[in-house]
Steps between C-alpha positions, in 0.01 A plus 500: 500500500558132573318401181700751297824367649403140444339511156570839351254773420386343174343216701315739732138484396208587723382139474840355598541747784148425619578128511822570697326714762181297516253741345339549165633736237166681534579568865839641404339722237246615761778614735754624247279588198775405251831326464666841464365607839607171657852546364520863614378415849749216520775739393387751765512225763847394386617863494365545852726220617796643309422848632515375858832327430631813325401717797677261737817501289504876457435570870815318611778707652753433227683714244279622215706300248434177689127574510507595132653161422219338703241703304653385170513140624131511586414663165677252272321170428632178649522344155312389192124490560525671838129496603485864607671624184293267280188649652636856477578454129155362429318777685702768324450331164126504559506863616472636148129416523461579872260758637612810691458334840723206406761737356492705820550186708794395282648849532466475879707180496773666296477818705573318826823352360598839359430700817697257714796518264489881482494522881795262529698691238425834670618358831821367346563836332441693823744271685765541233490132401365581153586771249269796473249387239135576440362211706172482307668491157766254618231272648309503170813406307611230743154344505489506118834317493378248758170450317672434167752257641243334728267434208784314329544282809128440545446388141811284506702683236812292439814652643320706764452388857443654841869504593588689180225755556613560858857549374383748234300691760791513748735624227251763378446626855874508568571693177215750525406543866771419750662809648851351498488379139 
C-alpha cells in the first residue's frame, strides 16, 4: 500500500516491490504466485482494516443518519490516487480474467460493505429515522452511486472531489431516505 501511495500502481512491479521489502521477485512469486494474487491479498488486507473501522463506526450509539454519514465518509476516497481506491480499481479491472476463487473473494469484499449498509438501513427504518424502503435495493443503488462518484475522485476527474461527492451523497440520502423529507 505504501508503494502504491508513493509511486502509483503502474510502478508496482514484483522486482521493485522485492527491492523495497528486501527480497527477490522470485520469493514474492513463491508466496503470492502472481501479481494479481499479490494485489488481491493486499486489497483483502486493506479491506480488513476498513472493515474494522466500519464496524467501529456502525457500532456507535448514534442516530442511524449519523452512522450512515460515517459509512459514506469511509467509502469515498480521500482524493485523487487514494491508495485503497487505486488498488481496488486495478483488482476489479483485472477481474475479467480472474478465476472463480478470486471472483468469490472480490464478491466477499463487496458483500461485507453491502450487508453492513443493509443492516444500518433496516435499523434506521425500524426506528422511524428512514422512510420505508427495500433496504437491499436501496443499498445497491446507494453503493452504485458512491462507486460511480468515487471512481471519478480516485482517477482525478476534473471538477469532482471528495467534498462534492459527500455533498451529492448527503443530498441523495436526504431526498430519498430521510423520514422527514
